[in-house]
C-alpha positions in Angstrom: -5.7 -20.7 64.7 -5.0 -20.7 61.0 -7.9 -23.0 60.1 -10.5 -20.8 61.7 -10.8 -18.7 58.5 -11.6 -21.6 56.3 -15.3 -21.5 55.7 -17.4 -24.3 54.3 -19.6 -23.3 51.4 -21.8 -24.5 48.6 -24.8 -26.2 50.3 -27.4 -27.1 47.8 -30.6 -25.2 47.1 -33.1 -26.1 49.7 -36.1 -26.6 47.4 -36.4 -30.1 46.0 -38.7 -31.9 43.7 -40.0 -35.4 43.9 -39.3 -38.6 42.1 -40.4 -42.2 42.6 -38.0 -45.1 43.0 -38.4 -48.6 44.1 -35.5 -50.5 45.7 -35.8 -53.9 44.1 -32.8 -55.0 41.9 -35.0 -55.6 38.8 -36.4 -52.1 38.8 -33.1 -50.4 40.0 -31.2 -51.5 36.9 -33.7 -49.6 34.7 -33.5 -46.5 36.9 -29.7 -46.5 36.9 -29.6 -46.9 33.2 -31.8 -43.9 32.8 -29.6 -41.9 35.2 -26.5 -42.7 33.2 -28.1 -40.9 30.2 -28.7 -37.7 32.1 -26.2 -34.9 31.4 -23.4 -34.0 33.9 -23.9 -30.8 35.9 -22.9 -27.8 33.9 -21.0 -24.7 35.1 -23.8 -22.4 36.4 -21.9 -19.4 37.6 -18.5 -17.9 38.1 -18.3 -19.4 41.6 -18.2 -22.9 40.2 -14.4 -22.3 39.9 -12.2 -20.6 42.6 -12.2 -16.8 42.6 -9.0 -15.2 41.1 -8.5 -13.4 44.4 -7.5 -16.7 46.0 -4.3 -16.6 44.0 -2.3 -14.2 46.2 0.5 -14.3 48.7 -0.4 -17.0 51.3 -3.2 -18.3 49.0 -3.4 -20.9 46.2 -0.5 -22.1 44.2 -0.9 -21.0 40.5 -1.0 -24.5 38.9 -1.0 -25.0 35.1 -1.5 -28.1 33.1 1.9 -29.7 32.3 3.5 -28.4 35.5 5.6 -30.8 37.5 4.9 -30.7 41.2 7.4 -32.2 43.6 9.7 -33.3 40.8 7.4 -36.4 40.4 3.8 -35.5 39.6 2.9 -34.2 36.1 -0.4 -32.2 36.2 -2.8 -33.4 33.4 -6.3 -32.2 34.5 -8.0 -30.2 37.2 -10.5 -32.2 39.3 -11.8 -29.5 41.6 -11.2 -27.1 44.5 -12.5 -26.1 47.9 -12.0 -23.1 50.1 -8.5 -24.1 51.1 -7.1 -26.3 48.3 -7.2 -27.3 44.7 -7.2 -30.9 43.4 -5.5 -32.1 40.2 -5.2 -35.3 38.3 -1.5 -36.0 38.0 0.6 -38.7 36.6 3.1 -40.2 39.1 6.2 -40.4 36.9 7.8 -42.9 39.3 5.0 -45.5 38.9 3.4 -44.4 35.6 0.0 -44.3 37.4 -2.3 -41.5 38.1 -3.1 -39.8 41.4 -5.3 -37.1 42.8 -3.0 -34.3 43.9 -4.3 -31.9 46.6 -2.4 -28.6 46.9 -3.3 -26.6 50.0 -3.1 -22.9 50.2 -0.1 -21.6 52.1 -1.9 -19.5 54.8 -4.2 -22.4 55.9 -1.3 -24.0 57.9 1.5 -21.4 57.8 3.8 -21.6 60.8 2.6 -25.1 61.8 5.5 -27.5 62.4 3.2 -30.5 62.0 -0.3 -30.7 60.5 -3.0 -32.4 62.5 -4.4 -33.6 59.2 -1.2 -35.3 58.3 -0.9 -37.0 61.7 -4.4 -38.2 61.5 -4.1 -39.5 57.9 -0.9 -41.3 58.8 -2.5 -42.9 61.8 -5.7 -44.0 60.2 -3.7 -45.7 57.4 -1.8 -47.9 59.8 -4.0 -48.2 63.0 -5.7 -51.5 62.0 -5.7 -52.4 58.3 -7.7 -55.6 59.1 -10.8 -53.7 60.2 -13.5 -53.6 57.5 -13.7 -49.8 57.8 -10.1 -49.3 56.9 -10.9 -50.0 53.2 -13.8 -47.6 53.3 -11.5 -44.6 53.8 -9.5 -42.8 51.1 -5.9 -43.1 52.4 -3.1 -40.7 51.7 -0.4 -42.1 49.4 2.3 -39.4 49.6 2.9 -36.0 51.1 5.5 -33.3 50.6 5.9 -29.5 50.5 6.1 -27.4 47.3 7.4 -23.8 47.1 5.9 -21.4 44.7 5.4 -17.7 44.2 2.5 -17.5 46.8 4.3 -19.4 49.5 5.0 -23.0 50.8 2.2 -25.4 50.0 1.5 -28.8 51.7 0.7 -31.3 49.0 -0.9 -34.8 49.3 -1.7 -37.5 46.9 -4.6 -40.0 46.9 -6.1 -42.7 44.7 -8.3 -41.0 42.0 -12.0 -41.5 42.8 -15.2 -41.0 40.9 -18.2 -38.8 41.6 -19.0 -37.7 45.2 -22.5 -38.4 46.3 -23.6 -34.8 45.8 -22.8 -35.0 42.1 -24.3 -38.5 42.0 -27.6 -37.3 43.4 -27.6 -34.3 41.1 -27.5 -36.7 38.1 -30.9 -37.9 39.1 -34.0 -35.9 38.3 -35.1 -35.1 41.9 -31.8 -35.6 43.7 -33.0 -38.9 45.2 -30.7 -41.9 45.2 -32.3 -45.4 45.0 -32.9 -46.5 48.6 -30.9 -49.7 48.1 -27.8 -47.6 47.1 -28.2 -45.4 50.3 -28.5 -48.6 52.4 -25.2 -49.8 50.9 -23.6 -46.4 51.5 -24.8 -46.4 55.1 -23.3 -49.8 55.7 -19.9 -48.7 54.4 -20.0 -45.3 56.1 -20.8 -47.0 59.5 -17.8 -49.3 58.9 -15.6 -46.3 58.3 -16.9 -44.3 61.3 -16.6 -47.3 63.6 -12.9 -47.7 62.5 -12.3 -44.0 63.1 -14.0 -43.9 66.5 -12.9 -47.2 68.0 -9.5 -48.0 66.4 -8.1 -44.6 65.6 -9.6 -42.3 68.2 -10.6 -39.8 65.5 -13.7 -37.7 65.0 -14.4 -36.7 61.4 -16.3 -33.6 62.5 -16.5 -30.6 60.2 -16.4 -32.1 56.7 -18.7 -35.1 56.9 -21.0 -34.3 54.1 -22.1 -35.7 50.7 -19.2 -34.1 48.8 -16.7 -36.1 50.9 -18.2 -39.5 50.2 -16.7 -40.6 46.9 -17.5 -43.5 44.5 -14.9 -46.0 43.7 -13.9 -46.5 40.0 -13.4 -49.9 38.5 -10.3 -50.3 36.4 -9.1 -46.8 37.3 -6.2 -46.5 34.9 -8.2 -47.6 31.9 -11.0 -45.1 32.7 -8.5 -42.3 33.1 -6.6 -43.2 29.9 -9.8 -43.3 27.9 -10.9 -40.0 29.5 -7.7 -38.2 28.7 -7.8 -39.4 25.0 -11.4 -38.4 24.6 -11.3 -35.0 26.2 -9.3 -31.8 26.1 -8.7 -29.7 29.2 -10.4 -26.3 29.1 -9.3 -23.0 30.5 -11.4 -20.1 31.6 -10.9 -16.5 30.5 -10.4 -14.2 33.5 -9.6 -10.5 33.8 -6.1 -11.1 35.1 -2.7 -11.5 33.4 -1.3 -13.3 36.4 -3.9 -16.0 36.7 -5.0 -18.8 34.4 -8.0 -20.7 35.7 -8.6 -24.3 34.5 -12.1 -25.7 34.4 -12.8 -28.6 36.9 -13.8 -31.9 35.3 -15.0 -35.0 36.9 -13.5 -38.4 36.1 -16.3 -40.3 34.3 -18.1 -42.6 36.7 -20.4 -45.4 35.5 -23.3 -46.0 37.8 -23.6 -49.6 39.0 -26.6 -51.7 37.9 -27.4 -53.0 41.4 -27.1 -51.5 44.9 -24.6 -54.0 46.2 -22.2 -52.9 43.5 -21.9 -49.4 44.9 -18.5 -48.8 46.6 -17.7 -45.6 48.5 -14.8 -44.1 50.4 -14.8 -41.4 53.0 -12.4 -38.4 52.7 -12.2 -34.8 53.9 -10.0 -35.0 57.0 -8.6 -31.4 56.7 -10.0 -30.4 60.1 -10.7 -33.7 61.7 -9.6 -34.1 65.2 -8.6 -36.6 67.9 -11.3 -37.7 70.3 -9.3 -36.1 73.2 -7.9 -33.1 71.3 -10.3 -30.8 69.4 -9.0 -28.5 66.7 -11.9 -26.1 66.8 -15.2 -26.2 68.7 -17.5 -24.8 66.0 -17.8 -27.8 63.7 -19.9 -29.4 61.0 -21.6 -28.0 57.8 -24.4 -25.6 59.0 -27.4 -27.7 57.9 -25.9 -30.9 59.4 -24.9 -29.4 62.7 -25.7 -31.3 65.9 -27.7 -29.6 68.7 -24.8 -29.7 71.2 -22.6 -27.9 68.8 -25.1 -25.1 68.2 -25.7 -24.7 71.9 -22.0 -24.8 72.8 -22.1 -27.9 74.9 -19.5 -30.7 74.9 -19.3 -32.9 71.9 -17.6 -36.2 70.9 -17.7 -39.0 68.3 -21.6 -39.0 68.2 -21.6 -35.8 66.2 -20.6 -37.9 63.3 -23.7 -40.0 63.7 -26.0 -37.0 63.7 -24.2 -35.9 60.5 -24.7 -39.3 59.0 -28.5 -39.3 59.7 -28.9 -36.0 58.0 -26.9 -37.2 54.9 -29.0 -40.4 54.6 -32.2 -38.4 54.8 -31.0 -36.0 52.1 -29.9 -38.7 49.7 -33.2 -40.7 50.1 -35.6 -37.7 49.9 -33.6 -35.1 47.9 -34.5 -32.7 50.8 -32.3 -31.1 53.5 -33.5 -32.2 56.9 -32.6 -28.9 58.6 -32.3 -26.1 56.2 -31.5 -23.7 59.1 -32.7 -20.8 56.9 -33.9 -17.6 58.5 -37.6 -16.6 58.3 -36.5 -13.9 55.8 -36.9 -15.6 52.5 -33.9 -13.7 51.1 -31.5 -15.0 53.8 -28.8 -17.2 52.2 -26.2 -17.4 55.0 -26.9 -20.6 57.1 -24.4 -19.4 59.7 -26.2 -16.3 60.9 -27.6 -16.1 64.5 -31.1 -15.9 62.9 -30.5 -19.1 60.9 -29.2 -21.0 63.9 -32.2 -20.0 66.0 -34.5 -21.2 63.2 -32.4 -24.4 63.0 -33.2 -25.1 66.7 -36.8 -24.3 66.1 -36.9 -26.9 63.3 -35.4 -29.5 65.6 -38.0 -28.8 68.3 -40.8 -29.0 65.7 -39.7 -32.6 64.8 -38.4 -34.0 68.2 -40.0 -31.9 70.9 -38.4 -29.7 73.6 -34.6 -29.7 74.2 -33.6 -31.6 77.3 -33.0 -29.3 80.3 -29.6 -30.8 81.1 -28.4 -30.3 77.5 -29.6 -26.7 77.6 -27.8 -26.0 80.9 -24.6 -27.3 79.4 -24.8 -25.0 76.4 -22.5 -22.0 76.6 -24.4 -20.4 73.7 -27.9 -21.2 74.9 -28.9 -17.6 75.7 -28.1 -16.7 72.1 -31.1 -18.7 70.9 -33.3 -19.5 74.0 -34.8 -17.4 76.7 -33.6 -17.6 80.3 -36.2 -20.3 80.9 -34.5 -22.4 78.2 -37.5 -22.2 75.8 -37.7 -20.9 72.3 -39.2 -17.4 71.8 -42.9 -17.6 70.7 -42.2 -15.9 67.4 -39.8 -18.7 66.4 -42.1 -21.6 67.2 -42.8 -23.9 64.2 -45.8 -26.2 64.1 -44.9 -29.7 65.1 -44.6 -32.4 62.4 -43.3 -35.9 62.2 -40.2 -37.1 60.5 -42.2 -39.8 58.9 -44.5 -37.2 57.4 -41.5 -35.4 55.9 -40.2 -38.6 54.4 -43.6 -39.6 52.9 -44.0 -36.1 51.5 -40.9 -36.5 49.3 -41.1 -40.3 48.8 -44.8 -41.2 48.2 -43.5 -44.3 46.5 -42.4 -45.8 49.8 -44.9 -47.9 51.7 -45.9 -47.0 55.2 -43.8 -49.9 56.5 -40.7 -48.7 54.6 -41.2 -45.2 55.9 -41.6 -46.4 59.4 -38.4 -48.5 59.2 -36.4 -45.6 57.7 -37.7 -43.2 60.3 -36.8 -45.5 63.1 -33.3 -45.9 61.6 -32.7 -42.1 61.5 -34.2 -41.4 65.0 -31.5 -43.7 66.6 -28.9 -41.2 65.5 -31.0 -38.0 65.9 -31.2 -38.1 69.7 -30.7 -34.7 71.4 -28.3 -36.1 74.0 -25.0 -37.4 72.5 -24.9 -40.3 74.9 -28.4 -41.5 73.7 -27.3 -41.9 70.1 -26.4 -45.3 68.8 -22.8 -45.9 67.9 -21.7 -46.7 64.3 -21.1 -50.4 65.3 -24.7 -50.6 66.7 -26.1 -48.9 63.6 -24.6 -51.7 61.5 -27.1 -54.1 63.1 -30.1 -51.9 62.3 -32.8 -53.6 60.2 -32.8 -50.7 57.7 -29.2 -51.4 56.7 -30.1 -55.0 55.7 -30.4 -54.5 51.9 -33.3 -56.0 49.9 -31.3 -58.8 48.2 -30.2 -60.4 51.5 
């Protein structure tokens, strides 16, 4: 399948510092004001932009500023890229408004008469607009095909959005968002997931991660006009006559003063699937992967809840719950068998032994476990509590706050998929009740 070659990359460094935050509105305003004064992340290596090798037959479309795509969209800035597409800020000449234009590489879907992503995006836009979760999803505005020197490219347009939550957390000293902001994000993400699972029959799966939870922008057109007037697009010198890279730039995003002013939308449906029709079986970012996926057992909508719990933990603590790293300190690939085995060992250290029935269902169980279903002695990690990990990174939180947050996470971090709470049930959890209510 064409999508199997598309690898997810770019997980953050596993080491994290510490920073104290309180969650009361009066203190949060001061914290956010300080965060607004911090510099934006700078380009740190050549891999912060797409490799030139991706511009080839079957690869990326060589897009330049000023290009007109689809006879309607004028490219004015580059917003970013991923392993199978680039994203551009473009002016819709038919409406005189700006859009985010995603241009997919040709080989990602070559030969497919209909994209599963397109079907899903069209369905979730119309399934039930009255559901609260409908407005928490970034919906597709337009789609078309564009022919270029490297092939035929599927293009989609979306409403321009602000920072993703990864960039947002990177603007803060220790990668820790105010707890109230994460509570508001959780509320909105649960609404989106409940809509996908119960109204649309869709599982988000592989790309549910901080980079695909985006902040809304107030007065979008004014922000973009001011941004375009104040900045000039920058190119990057590369050793190729046939390729001109453009530096990615974020649309400026002002952080709200209070948690209830945060507004997020969920995106990243490239390899989402129907509940009853899976696109691939090996899903999720490595560090967020659910136990049933690693073991090769059956999975369903509850994988999104496991993902969500890992995201909330990361945004509150600045730490990755399951690094999945190998014992070799130089190991960087989180998808090696060594790393997956260590990932399971980390789970066992936090939650105890894997249930026998889940292990029996796992088609990959012998890759990581002995014939008796137990972890090899050399891989055993000393047990520790989730509360202890939280307190270690957030000493500012009271014991009661830590206990409530731990209880909240554990309802989604159950080994057996059937034991996890649904998104609708999680909306009723005490931790989601924000401080000002």
